[in-house]
N, C-alpha and C positions, 0 to 999 in steps of 0.2 A: 592493713589500713596501718599508716603512717600514725603516731600520736606524739604530738607537742604538747609541753606542759609550760606557760609560762606563768609569773609571778606579773601583773600588772596592775597600777592602781589610778583609778581615774576619777577625776574630781569634777564637778560641773562647774565651770567659771559663768557661763552668762548665758541667760533664758530671756529672749526676745521674741514679738510677733513681726513680724518681717515679710516683704516680697519686692521681688527682684522682676524688671522688665527688660535685663538683661545692661543697661548701662546707670540706673538708678535703683537703687536700694534704698526702700523706707522701713524706718524701726519705730514702735511703739512701746517706750518704757513702761514696766510696771506702776502703779503709784503703792505709795505706801499705806492702803489701808488694809484694814484686816482681811476685808472680802477678796482684796487683789492677790494677799498673800496666800490667802486660802485655794485663789485658782490657782496660781504658781506654783503651792504645793502639788495638788493636782496633777500637773503638768511632768513636774519633777519626778511624782510616786509612778505616773505610765512610761517613763522614759526609763525609769529606773528597773522598771518589772521587764521593758523590753530587752535592757542591755542586760537582766539577770538571764532571760529564756532564750536568749541569741547566742549561737556560738564565735560571732564577729562584733567587737565594739563597731570598727567602723563601719559595715556595711549597716547596723541598726542607727547609728547617726546619721548614714546619708539616706535613710529610708527618713527619719525624723527631720534632716535638712531639706528632704522633698516635698514632705506632706503641710509642713509647715511656710512652705515656700520662702525658706530665709537666702536663697540664691537661685540663680539660675547659670548654668545647667546645676543641679543640686549634687556637689562633687565634692567629697573630704579631700583635704589637703593636710597633710602632717609637717610643720614647720618644726625643724629641728630645734633645740636649742641646746645650743655647743655650753662649752666650758661649765657643763654639768655632771658629777660623777656621783653615783652611789653604788659603792663596794655593795656586792650580793651578801647578802647574812649565813648566819649558819640556817636560821630555821627556813631560809628561801632554798640553798641548798637540796633540804630535805625534799621541800615539795616539789623542786626538779630532779630529784631523784639523781643526783651528780655526786661525785665524790671533790674534799676538799682542795683537789689539785687541779679540776677539770675546767679549763679556761669558760667563762660566765661573762657575759657582753653586756650594757647598759647602755641604753638610749631612751632620751626624753624627749615626746614632740608636743606640740600644740595641735591640737585636732581643730581645722575651721572649716566653715560653712561658706564660702563668699568672706563676707567681712568679719562674719561672727564666731568667736570662738566657744567652741562647746568643751571643748575638756582638755586637759593636760594628760599623758599618758606615762607612766612610768614603766620601760618595758627591761626585764632580765630577758636573756636567752643564749641558748648555747649554741653556738657557731658549729659545732661537729655534728649537729642533727639536722642543719640546715643545708642544703646545695651553694656550691660557690658562688653560682649567677644571684641566689636568695642572699647571702653574706653582703657579696658589692653591691647590691642595692639598698642595704640596710646601711652600708657605711658611707654612701656616695651619694642618696639621695632623700630625697624627704618623701617618700612614699610611705603610707601608713604600713604597719608590721601586719596587720589582719590581713591586708590586702597583698604582701611579698609572699605571705606562707600561706596562702589561701588552695594552693594544690596540693597540698601537704593532706586535705582533710582532718584540721586538728579538731581535737576535742577541748575545750574550753571547762575546768573547774573552779566552781565559785569557793575561794575562802573564807569571805567574809563581806557583808556589805555594810555601809553606815552611810546614813543621809545626815551631812554635817551643814544642814541648812533646816531651818522651822519658822512655821509661820507666823508664830508671836512676836511683836515688833518689841525691840528696846522698851523698855522700863513695864512692859505687861505686869502688872500684880495679881498675885491672888488676891479673891475674895476675902472681904474683911470678916467673913463667918459664914462657916457651913451648916445648914438646917439639917436636922437629923430627923427622922421618925417622931414623932408627937404631934403636937397643936401649937399655933399660933393665933392670936388676937389680932385680928383686922377690922378697926373702928368695932360695929357692935356685932361682928360677925369673928365666930370660932371655925378657924380652917386645919382641916387635919393634913399634916403632910407625908407622903407616903413615896418614899424613896421608890423610881423606878426605873432602874438602869436596863439598859441595852440601845434604843439609840444612841447616848451618850451615858459615861459610868456614874456621872454625877444627877442626871435627871431627875426631877421630883415632880410630885402633882399635888394640888391643893382640892379635898372634898369639902365641898360646905354641905354634910348630909341633913341640915337641917333645910335647906334653904331649896335641897335635890340639885345641885350645881356640882360638876368637875369641872376645874381648870385645867386642863389636861397638857397646856404645851406641845411639845411635839410627839409626847406618847401614844395616844389615840388621835389620827387626822382623818377626817371626815372622807376624803376625795382620793388621798395618795397614801401609798404606805411608808412611814418613817423609815430614812437610812439607817442601816444598821454596821457596826463597826467604824466609820467614820472618825476616828481619833487618831491624835499626832502619838500616843499611846495605849494602841487597841485591849479590851481586856480579853483572854484567854478565850468566851465562849460567848460574844456578845449576842448572838441569837438566843441560846438557852436562857440568859439574863432576861430578853425583851420576852420571851414566849411566859418567863414564871411573870414578870412585871405584869405583862397581860392580864395572868389570871388571876393575879391580886384585885386588879381592879373588876375583872368579872365576878370577884366572888363578894363587890360590896353590893348595894342596893343600886338598881338600874338609875342612873342619875343624866340629867340633861348635860349633854359634851360640849365644853364651851372651849374649843382649840386654838393652840397658836396662828393656826394657819386654815381658809376655810369660814365655812358655815355651821351653825350652831346646830348643832342635831338632838334632836328628841332621845335617843336612844344611846348611852354607852354600850350597852351591854351587847346593840345588835352590830355596832362594828365592830367591837373586840373579836366577835363570832367571825366577823367577816376578814379580819384581820389572822386568828388562829386558821383558819380556813386556806387563806393564800398563802401564809408559808408551809402547812400540810402538801398543799400542792407542788409548792416549789419546792420544797426538800425531794419529793417524787420526782420532778423533772430533773433537778442534778445529780440525782443517782442515776436516774439512765444514761444520762449524758456520759457520765463516768465511763458507766458500762458500755455504752456504744464506745467510747473513745480507747479502754483499755486501761490506760495508765495517761493522765493527762494533770498539766497546773492549773492552777483556779483562773490564771488569766485565758487558758485553752478552753476550759467549760464553761467561762464567760461569754467566749468567743462564737457559741454552738446555741447558747440561748435568746430568747426574747424578750424584749424589754419595751416595758411601760405597756399599758391596755392594748397599745395598739402592735405590739410584738415588733417592736423595731429591731432591727439586726445591730448587731452590738457595732460595726464598721463607721454603721451611720449615726451616733452617738460623737459627739462633741467629747475633747481628751478630759475635761472633767468629770462629766457624767460617763465615759468609762472606767474610771478609775473607781466610781462609786460604785460601778456594776462589779467592776473585780473585788471590792471589798466587801460587799453584799453578798459575792458569790464565798468570798474564804469561810464569812460566816455560817453558811448554809452546810459547807462540804467539813467543818470543824464541827459540826453537833450530827453530820451523819456519821463522821467516825468515834465521836463519842458514844454513837448509839451502835455500835458494829457493825454499822453496813459497810464504810469504806473502812482503809487502812491509810495511812500518811508515810510517805518517805522521805528522805532531807531534811537540810537543815534551813538552809537560805531560801533554797528553789525547792518548793515542795512538792511531792507528786502522788497525786490519790489516785486510789483502784479500787477496784469492787474487792472486798476482805475474801470471797472464795479464790480468787485469783493469788497465785504464788508469785512472790515477787521475781524479777528476774535476776539470775546467776551473775 
């Protein structure tokens, strides 16, 4: 198998929902609301995960173009950006495994699906590793790099990944004050402040033990399980944090549950026990999925698990909930690694396997 090592930088330029009937393309622009920006982040994270886990960025973007109906037919076109040259750096030559005198060519293209620009790509490549026909196509046409060299069965290695856009709008401010463990007086009530990280790192609940009430926020919900690990900067062990926080609440007297979502429940303890049982079962199921796959990324594991109470397939979820499913799976995989059930390999794209298996040479 021929191997081609390339240095390629991809920057997402535009993200829209669109559909086309062959002659007319309609687009819906994102609003600047915080919820809309979180939805955009979910789409970006999903696309980023797909780009990192597939060998061809061109084919990944083409698939994205198709499933989001950005153009018909869903075909990626590389529009060359002329009069731009970026000399190859010493570090890039090292990554390409070439000598200081080996010719390295540069090509900058904008990858478009219909009228929608999805990315800009910087390609540094070694012409001596390509066929004369491939070099001619790269020199004289707008064909995407990945499609031109596809027959080489190249392997892509991710050097680094950085998200250049975050959901917080301009001017977003930090809270005036962070509450810590302790008590706070509200009118004639004394509320106990209990930090409960897991759903988010800064999550807290308030216990009014005299009145027998727990203001649980999103920590304990009566009819759904709170999402775990969905943060711009997630913690190293969100599920471990969450289970520890459940144990903290379980150690309190059994209080009436007042959640941020859903109905009031008579027993906090009963719901905590259900949540703990759910995650125990999910950990077993996740470990079994990795064992059946042998070695897999979080996205690959999420794809074989059932989701929601109805056990919906991963493919049937919308992009936002697919992203939540992957972050949830990551949280369970990390705890299985910490427990010694699984091992993890890789920095950017992490693969998991049963601890008893020997890693491939």
